[in-house]
N, C-alpha and C positions, 0 to 999 in steps of 0.2 A: 086708384082709377075705377070709377063705378060704372061707366058706360050705361047710364040710365036713359029711358025713354028714347031709345035709339031710332024708333020709327018716326019720331017727330024731329030728329036731328040734333037732339040735346044730350049728346053722348058724354059731354063733359060738365053737365048741368051742376052748378054749386062749386066746382072746383076753381073758378076764376071770377071771385065776385067783384063787382064794380059799384061805386056809389060816388055821387057828386052832391054837394050842397046846392040849395035852390039857386042861389045867385050864379054859380058856375054852370048849373044846368040850363038856366035861361040863356046865358052868354053863349055857351058852346052849341046850344041848338041853333041859334041864328048862324054861327059860323059854319055849322055843319051843312046847312042849306046852300050856304055860298060854296063851299067845297064840292058838294054834289052838282050844283049848277055849272061849275067850271068843268067838272069831269064829263058832264052831258055834252059839253061844247067840243070835246075832242082834245083839250089840252094844247101843249106847245107845238105838236106837228101840224095843226090845221089853223093855228092863230099866227097870221102873217106878221103882225106887229111884233108879237113876242119872239117869234123865231128869228126875225130880223135883228132884234136886240141881242139874242144869244149868238147869232152868227158875228155880229160886230164886236161882241165882247172878247172873241178869241183871235181877232185879226193881228193884234199887236205882237202876238207870240207865233212865229213862224215855224217853231219846233212842235206846236200842238195841231192835231188834226182839225182841218177846217171843215165846216158843215156845208154841205151842198144839198139843197132840196130837189127831189126829182118827183115828177107826177106820176102817178099810177093809172091803170086803166079806169078805175072807179072814180076818178077824180080826187082822191086823197093824195097824201104826200109820203114818200119815204125819204130817208136821209142816207147820204154816203159821205165819205171822207174825200174831200175834193183832191184830185190829182193822186189817188191812192187805188190800188188794186191788189188782190191777193191770187196766189195760185199755189198748187201743191208743191211743197218743198222738193220732192224728188224729180219733178218735171222742169224745175228752173233751168238746170244746165242744157236741156235740149232746145230751149227756145231763147238762151241768152242773146243770140244774134238779132231777135225780133223785138227785144225790150226797149231798144232805143236809149232814151234819157232815164228810163226806169232802172234803177240799180238795186238789186236784192242785197240782202245782208251777206256776209262772208259765208262760204260753204261751212256746214256743220253748226250754223247758229241756231237751227230750229230742231226741236224734238222730231224723231222719225214719224212719219205719218201726218206732220203738222203742215200748216200753210205759211208761206212767207208773204210779208207785206212789202210791196214795191211802192216806192213814193218818188214823185216828181212834182215839186210844188208849182211850178210855172206852168204846167199844162192844164188845159180846160177839159170839159167832159168829153168833147169830141176826141181828143187824142187818147183819152182813157179807152173810150169805146173802140177807136181804130186799132189800138194795141191788143185790146181783148180779141178782137176779129182776127187780127193777124196771127196771134197765138192759137186761136180755135182752128184756123186752116192748117196748122202744124199738128192738129189732134191733141192739143192741150188745153184744158179749160181754165180760165181765169175769170174773175169776178170783180166788180166795184167792191171796195171795202165799206160795206154797209155799217151804219151806225145805229146803235139802240139807245134809248133814253130810259131813265128810271120810270117805271110804270106807276107814276104817282100824279096826283092832282097839281095843276099849276100853282105855283107859289104865288099867287096873287092875293086878293083880299081874303081868300077862304083858308089859308093854312100853310104850313103847320101852325096851330094856335096853342099858345101857353095853356097848360092844364095842370091841376093840381096833383100831387103824388097819390096814388091810390093806396099807399101803405109802405111800410118797410119791407124788405126782402124777406125777413123772418114771418111777418105777419101774412104776406101773401103766399108763402110756401108752406105755411102750417098745414099739417094733414097730408101732405103729398107724400107718396111712398118713397122708400129708399132706392138708391141706384144699385142695380144688380150687375151692371156692366158699364164700361165707359163708351160713349157714343160721341164721335167727332163730327160736328157740323160745319161745313165750309160756306161762308157767305161771300158770294161775289157782288161787290157794290162799290160805293165811294169810298170805303174804308172806314176807319173807326176814329173817334176824336182822341186826341193825344191826352187829354186831361183824364186823370183818374177821379172817379166821383166819390164823394164822401159818404153816400148811402150803400156803398159796396155793390151796387149793380154793375155788371161788366168789368170788374176789377181784375177778374181772372183771365180775361182776353188779352193774349200776347200783342203788345205794340211793337212794330218794327218800322224801319224807315219806309219800306215799300207798301205799308198798309195803313198809314195814317192819312185820315181826310184832312186836307189843309184848311178846309171851311172858308178861307178868305185869300183867294189867289187870282181872282179875275175881277175886272178885265185886263189889268196890266200891273198885277202885284196887289199886296194887301191895301185895302182901303178902309178897314175897320168895320166891314159889313159883311154879313154872311152871304156866301154865293148862293146861286139859284136852287141847287139841291144839296147844299151843305147840310150834314147831319142825317142824310137818308140811311146810310149804312148803320150808324149808330142806332137809329130808330128801329130798323129791321132786326138788328141784333138783340136789341131789347125785347121786341116781340117773341123772339125765340126763347130768350131766358125767362121771360114771364111765364111761358108755357111749359118749358123743359129747364128747370133751374140746374139740374145736374149735368147738362149737355156741356161738352168740351167745344166752345165755339172758337173758330179761327176765322179771321177777316182777310179778304183778298181784294186789293183795290183795282178794279178795271175801269171805272168810270171816274171822270174828273168832278170837281165840286160844282159845276153846272149841270152834272148829270148825264154826260154823254160818254158812250164807250164804242169803240169800234168792234167789229167782227173779230179781228185779229186779237185786240186786247182781252176780249171775253174768253175766247178760245185758250189763250195762254193763261189767265187766271184759273179756268177749269182744270187745265193740266196741273198747274202747281198745287192746287187744292187736292187733287187726286193723288199726286206724288207725295203729298204730306199726310196721307191716310184718312182724308175726309170720307166718312161712310154715307153722309147726306150732304148734298150740295144745294143751296138755295140760290135762286136767281130772280131778284125782284126788279127786273128789267125786261125790255122787249122792244122789238122793232118790226117794220114791214119792209118787204122787198119790192122791186118794180114789177117783177113777174110772179110774185107768190112763191118762189122757190126759196129753200132755205139758205141762210148765209153759210158759205162752205166751211169756213174755218171753225165756227161754233159747232156746226153739224158733225164735222170729222173728230173734233175734241170730245163731244159727248159720245159719239160712237166708240172712240178709243177708250173712254173711261168704261163703257159698257163691256167692251171686249175683254179688256184687261181685268175687270172685276167679275166677269162671268154674269154680269147683270145684277151683281149684289149691291153695287152703289145706287143710292136713290137720288135722282136729280129732280128738283122741285122748282116750277117756274111760274111767275104771275102771267095769268092769261091775257091781261091787257085792259086798257080802259077806253076802248074804242066803241062799245056798244053794238058790235055786230059780229058776223061769224068769220070775217077774213082772217087768215092765219097770222098770228103774231109769233115771232121766233125769239127765244128758243122754245116757248111753251108748246108750240105745234109739232115739235121734233118727235120722232117715235122714241118711245121709252122714256120720255119726260113727263111728269106728273103735273098737269097744268091745274092752276087753282083759279077759280073765277070768284067774283065778288057778290055777296048778299047784303040785303038790309039787316037791320037788328032783329027783324021779324022772320028772318030765313026765307025771304022771298027774293027773286032774282033782281039785282040792281040794274036799273036801265042803261047805266053807263059801262057796265062790264061787258068785256069780250066774252063770247061763249062758243059752243060748238061741240062736235063730236070728239075732239081731242081733250076736252076737260074731264078729268077724273074727280076732282074734289071742288067744293066751293064753301066758303065760310064768310063771315061777316067781315065786310071791307069798309064800312062806314063809321066814322067816328071812333077810331081806334086809338088807344091811349098807350104810349110807350116813351122811352127815355129820349131826351134830346140833347143838344150841344149848348154851350155857352156863346152868346153873341147877340148881335142886333140885326134884324131883317133890313134889306135894302129897300128904299123907297122906290127904285125901279121896279120891284116886283109886288110890292105891297104899300099902297098909299098910306097906310097907317102901320108903320113897322112896329113889330113886336120885339121886345127885349126878353132874352132868355138868360136867366141868371144861372149860378152854379147849381148842379144836380137838378137840371131842368127836366120837366115831363111836358109833353105836347100831345095833341089830338090831330090825326092826319087821317086821310081816306084814300082808297085806291086798291087795286089787286096787289100792289107792292106789299101791303101789309095783311092781305089774306093769305099769300103764300107762305110767309114765315110761321103762321099759326099752324099749318098743316106740317111744315118741316119740325116744328117743335112737338106736335102731337106724335109725330112718327118717332122722334127721338125719345119721347117719354114712355112710349110703349115699349121701345127697345130695352130701356134700362129698368123698367118697373116689371115687365113681364119676361125679361131676359130672352129677347127675340132678336134676330138679325134684321137689319132694316127693311129688306124686302119683304120679310115675313110680316113685319110691323105695318107696312103699307096695306098688305092684304088683310090684316086684322082691322085696321081702320075702315076698310072698305066694306066690312061686314056690317057697319052701322051708318047711320045717317039717312036722309030722306032723298030718294032719287028724284032728280029734276032734269027733264030733258035739256040737254045743252050745258047743264051745269053739274053734271055728275052726282055725286053723293053730297048733299047739302047738310052742313052741321054747324053748330055753334061751339066756337072754342072760347075766345074772348068775346064779351057781350057787345062791345060797341056802344054807341050812345043812341038811345031810342028816343 
């Protein structure tokens, strides 16, 4: 690790070389402009047609959380799980008589300090709000079960796009320093592909029944096509391994293969990662709330991790792709290291969320990482791409800026023998300060 030219943001200059042939460069530059154009339009949360398709894709499965869009004061949308709410587990017995058709899980089903998810599929928004108000009158706070999406570009014409492999793992890791300690990184996402790659990338990441990305599950079971955000978790994990090859990566599936996760699901995944000893937790997802207050289950889970680790566990989250300063959760939570997106020239990306909560920013345009085997759906891409075995892809968004910082922190830990919190502070010594974008630095180069 050289940390050269830090005043310009090139702390890792030369460590992660990128190169494309002229034909690939021309093709991918065209695709990159499409990706960035889609990010600038706000993605799935403001595209009524796309959101309608995604809502319809889950209706056949009554056991899956259904999406309900709610308006915010600024005219944008947030998403909640229809007919669901959450409240502190410890308070549920006190208001059981007010919950009506909402039935919580059995006593003792939640970790102390966690929130319970209450579901009643047949009720509408007014019934959820009425129950929340009744519970509030009894001095117990409850909230809608908010939903977050993968903070990535819409999977339309723009991507992910097949890209050539940048080199073998041995070639890309040549010259990197040895590991002086083991660092575990938990990735809260869509999970990881079941398939083991022939090029050795991510082969050391454990696969369990509860962390496999099904890839092809919606709308009503396998149809031979990749779902809307299939492969997102694999891509994110690949970014971390490119930056920190010695990191011990563990995957936790909170989102489904269309890329939606409830507040409750995210919180449970964070607590599982913490219980498994994750020292760094990456959250390449985000959502807004109707009142700009944090989603309670995720907020409490992160607070619990910080309490139990005495602040030693580092939590990193994508700042969001909304192009404004409105809070995106969990990135805006206290103690979370929010990461915004930059162009390949280390200037602020117009599509990236930003603001005082952002501590770091790095290139989020044209990032290359591992992808999964499969065929894209024509529902989301008029010209579907085919991804073969050992696929690589190019994708854009703060989803892919955040894991670069997670990887950089892990790499500092094991090369300089530092604890994760000290590694964050070490990284903060470098980079180019940009208002609203924290310390800007290049880790992976992206496509310029």
